[in-house]
C-alpha positions in Angstrom: -9.5 -17.8 -11.0 -6.6 -15.7 -12.2 -5.5 -15.8 -15.8 -1.7 -15.4 -16.3 -0.3 -14.1 -19.5 3.4 -14.3 -20.4 3.3 -13.4 -24.1 1.8 -10.4 -25.9 0.4 -12.8 -28.5 -1.8 -14.3 -25.8 -3.7 -11.1 -25.2 -7.4 -11.3 -26.1 -9.1 -8.3 -24.5 -12.3 -7.3 -26.3 -12.6 -3.9 -24.6 -10.6 -1.2 -22.9 -8.5 -1.9 -19.8 -7.4 -0.2 -16.7 -3.8 -1.1 -15.9 -1.3 -0.9 -13.1 2.4 -1.6 -13.6 5.1 -2.5 -11.2 7.3 -5.1 -9.5 4.9 -5.4 -6.6 7.5 -7.1 -4.4 5.7 -8.4 -1.3 2.2 -7.3 -2.6 2.1 -5.4 0.7 -0.6 -3.1 2.1 0.4 -0.2 -0.1 0.1 -2.4 -3.2 -3.2 -3.7 -1.9 -4.6 -0.2 -1.9 -3.7 0.1 -5.6 -5.2 -3.3 -6.4 -8.5 -2.5 -4.6 -8.7 0.8 -6.5 -7.9 -0.9 -9.8 -10.9 -3.3 -9.3 -13.1 -0.4 -8.3 -12.3 1.6 -11.4 -12.8 -1.4 -13.6 -16.3 -2.0 -12.2 -17.3 1.7 -12.3 -16.0 2.4 -15.8 -16.6 -1.0 -17.4 -12.9 -1.6 -18.0 -11.0 -4.8 -17.6 -8.6 -4.5 -14.6 -5.1 -5.9 -15.5 -1.9 -6.0 -13.5 1.4 -5.9 -15.3 4.3 -7.2 -13.2 7.9 -7.9 -14.0 10.1 -11.0 -13.7 12.9 -11.3 -13.1 13.3 -8.3 -10.9 15.1 -5.4 -12.9 17.8 -5.2 -10.3 18.7 -8.8 -10.9 19.0 -8.3 -14.7 20.8 -4.9 -14.4 22.9 -5.8 -11.4 26.3 -4.0 -11.4 29.4 -6.0 -10.7 30.4 -6.0 -7.0 27.0 -4.9 -5.9 25.0 -7.1 -3.5 22.0 -8.9 -5.2 18.5 -7.7 -4.5 16.6 -9.9 -2.1 13.0 -10.4 -2.7 10.0 -10.6 -0.4 8.1 -12.7 -2.9 9.0 -15.1 -5.8 6.9 -14.7 -8.9 4.9 -17.8 -7.9 4.1 -16.2 -4.5 3.1 -13.0 -6.2 0.7 -14.8 -8.5 -1.0 -16.4 -5.5 -1.2 -13.1 -3.7 -2.6 -11.3 -6.7 -5.3 -13.9 -6.9 -6.0 -13.7 -3.2 -6.7 -9.9 -3.6 -9.1 -10.4 -6.5 -7.0 -9.9 -9.6 -8.2 -12.0 -12.6 -5.8 -10.8 -15.3 -2.1 -10.7 -14.8 0.6 -10.1 -17.4 4.2 -11.0 -16.5 6.6 -9.0 -18.5 9.8 -11.1 -19.2 12.3 -8.5 -18.2 15.6 -8.4 -20.2 18.3 -5.9 -20.8 16.9 -5.3 -24.3 13.4 -4.6 -22.8 15.0 -2.2 -20.2 16.2 0.0 -23.1 12.6 0.7 -24.2 12.0 4.5 -24.2 9.1 5.3 -21.8 7.0 7.0 -24.5 7.3 3.9 -26.7 6.4 1.7 -23.7 3.2 3.6 -23.2 2.1 3.7 -26.8 3.4 0.5 -28.3 2.7 -1.7 -25.3 0.2 -0.3 -22.9 -2.1 1.5 -25.5 -1.7 -0.7 -28.6 -1.4 -4.1 -27.0 -3.5 -3.7 -23.9 -6.1 -1.3 -25.2 -5.4 0.9 -22.1 -8.0 3.5 -21.3 -6.7 4.3 -17.8 -3.5 3.7 -15.8 -3.2 3.6 -12.0 0.2 4.3 -10.6 1.8 4.5 -7.1 3.3 7.6 -5.5 6.9 6.7 -6.6 6.2 5.0 -10.0 8.9 5.4 -12.7 9.3 3.2 -15.8 11.1 2.8 -19.1 14.7 3.3 -20.0 16.7 4.5 -17.0 13.4 5.0 -15.2 12.8 8.1 -17.3 9.0 7.7 -17.4 6.8 9.2 -14.6 3.4 10.7 -14.0 4.3 13.9 -15.8 5.0 12.0 -19.0 1.8 10.0 -18.6 -0.2 13.2 -18.3 1.6 14.7 -21.4 0.6 11.7 -23.5 -2.8 11.0 -22.0 -4.8 13.4 -24.2 -3.2 12.4 -27.6 -3.4 8.7 -26.8 -6.8 8.9 -25.1 -6.2 7.4 -21.7 -6.6 8.7 -18.1 -4.1 8.7 -15.3 -4.9 8.1 -11.6 -2.2 8.3 -8.8 -2.4 6.6 -5.4 -0.6 8.4 -2.5 1.8 6.5 -0.3 0.3 4.5 2.5 1.5 5.8 5.8 1.1 3.9 9.1 2.6 5.0 12.4 4.4 7.8 10.6 6.1 5.3 8.3 5.6 4.9 4.6 4.8 1.2 3.8 7.4 0.0 1.3 9.2 -3.2 0.3 12.5 -1.8 1.4 11.2 -1.1 4.9 9.7 -4.6 5.1 13.0 -6.2 4.1 14.8 -4.2 6.8 12.2 -5.2 9.5 12.6 -8.9 8.6 16.4 -8.7 8.7 16.2 -7.0 12.1 13.7 -9.7 13.3 11.0 -7.1 13.7 8.5 -9.7 12.5 5.3 -8.1 13.8 6.2 -4.8 12.1 7.0 -6.6 8.8 3.8 -8.6 8.9 1.7 -5.5 9.7 3.1 -3.7 6.7 2.6 -6.8 4.5 -1.0 -7.3 5.7 -0.4 -11.0 6.1 2.2 -13.3 7.7 5.6 -13.5 5.9 5.9 -16.7 3.9 8.7 -18.9 2.8 7.9 -21.8 0.3 10.1 -24.8 -0.2 10.4 -28.5 -0.7 10.9 -30.8 2.3 14.2 -32.6 1.9 15.4 -35.7 3.7 17.8 -34.5 6.4 20.2 -36.2 8.7 17.4 -37.4 11.0 19.0 -35.6 14.0 15.8 -33.9 15.0 13.9 -37.2 15.2 16.8 -38.6 17.3 16.5 -35.7 19.7 12.7 -36.3 20.0 11.7 -33.3 17.8 11.3 -34.4 14.2 11.8 -31.6 11.8 10.9 -30.8 8.2 14.1 -29.6 6.4 12.8 -27.0 3.9 14.9 -26.4 0.8 14.5 -22.9 -0.7 15.7 -22.9 -4.3 15.3 -19.2 -5.0 18.6 -17.6 -4.1 17.1 -14.1 -4.1 14.5 -14.9 -1.4 14.7 -12.7 1.6 15.1 -14.5 4.9 14.2 -13.1 8.3 17.1 -12.7 10.6 18.6 -15.9 12.0 16.8 -17.3 15.0 13.9 -19.3 16.3 10.3 -18.5 15.2 6.7 -19.5 15.9 5.4 -20.6 12.5 2.3 -22.2 10.9 1.6 -24.2 7.7 -1.6 -25.5 6.1 -1.1 -29.1 5.3 -3.8 -31.3 3.8 -6.4 -28.6 4.5 -5.5 -28.3 8.2 -3.4 -25.6 10.0 -0.5 -26.8 12.0 1.6 -24.7 14.3 5.2 -25.3 15.1 8.6 -23.6 15.6 11.3 -23.1 13.1 15.0 -22.7 13.4 16.4 -20.5 10.7 20.1 -20.5 10.9 23.4 -22.3 10.7 22.8 -25.0 13.4 26.0 -23.9 15.3 25.7 -26.8 17.8 26.3 -29.3 15.1 28.0 -27.3 12.2 30.7 -24.8 11.6 29.7 -23.5 8.2 27.7 -20.4 7.3 24.9 -22.1 5.2 21.4 -21.1 6.3 19.0 -23.9 7.0 15.2 -23.8 7.6 14.1 -26.6 9.9 10.5 -26.8 11.2 9.2 -28.8 14.1 5.4 -29.1 13.8 3.4 -29.7 16.9 1.0 -32.7 16.8 1.9 -33.6 13.2 2.6 -37.2 12.2 2.8 -37.1 8.4 5.4 -37.9 5.9 6.3 -34.6 4.3 9.3 -35.7 2.2 9.4 -34.2 -1.3 6.3 -32.2 -0.5 6.0 -28.4 -1.1 5.1 -26.5 2.0 4.4 -22.9 2.8 5.8 -21.7 6.1 4.2 -18.6 7.6 6.4 -16.7 10.1 4.2 -15.5 13.1 6.6 -14.3 15.8 10.3 -14.1 16.6 11.1 -16.2 19.7 14.8 -16.0 20.4 18.3 -15.8 18.7 20.0 -18.9 17.6 22.5 -20.2 20.1 25.4 -22.7 20.2 24.9 -25.2 23.1 27.8 -27.0 24.8 25.9 -30.2 25.2 23.0 -31.9 23.4 21.1 -32.1 26.7 21.2 -28.3 27.0 19.8 -28.0 23.5 17.0 -30.5 24.2 16.0 -28.6 27.4 15.9 -25.3 25.4 13.7 -26.8 22.7 11.3 -28.1 25.4 11.1 -24.6 26.9 10.6 -23.1 23.4 7.8 -25.5 22.7 6.0 -24.7 25.9 6.3 -20.9 25.2 5.2 -21.3 21.6 2.2 -23.5 22.5 1.1 -20.8 24.9 1.6 -18.1 22.2 -0.7 -20.0 19.7 -3.7 -18.9 21.7 -3.1 -15.3 20.3 -3.2 -16.4 16.7 
């Protein structure tokens, strides 16, 4: 069971800790290497493993006018679940503000990591920078380590197929509908969580009832517009289906993105329920049909194709 701290006054560690600090957007395979090493060090050196992550994302707080907002692979709620999945028992969420961003890196190390967390070792990624204007780095940690009595370990970049695994590359793969590449770098299937809203009932009229999923986090990264094979665990059972992520051009002329999921062999009332949609494979681009009959035929063909694909998952 993971323990989540959000206030420094809540900290109650009775011995030294080994820390890792970062945004960990996506908690991808590169991050997972760090988390595994963190747990190994904690066990070997009798230290308490602690992850420090940041919310909201620094680029949201420090966003410059006119610049596109950062899109995130994981909300803070999704990150918590992933940290727990990968064995983390102590998580501190740093409430990121402009004032906090002005903390000098040496003060962050001494006044926060050492004094408040009793840090005895810190584990950092290959590109880790921190503190005001990202002035802190491994060199500064090494300089302060002897006087403040802590050790520094660095994890090299995870490289797969000549590509460094990173949150940026995963976002790009999702946008380009390269779902298998994105999922491989993540180490799990990409997830979108949301609440099922009551829609217009059009899917049910067509013979394909859909769950209309509302995503409230405006910074959540969507895969590229199209039709996908998806799955969800509902009431303890896995259901497969297909999702249309797009603007519904056959019925609408606006640019709003909708997520509609047609689950196979599911006859449950999902209204107002929170569901987690895992994206398994890109099927085709979204298309505007000239008649409803053409749309129905395409959905039938998509379903046959998706049901055959399920055998691989």
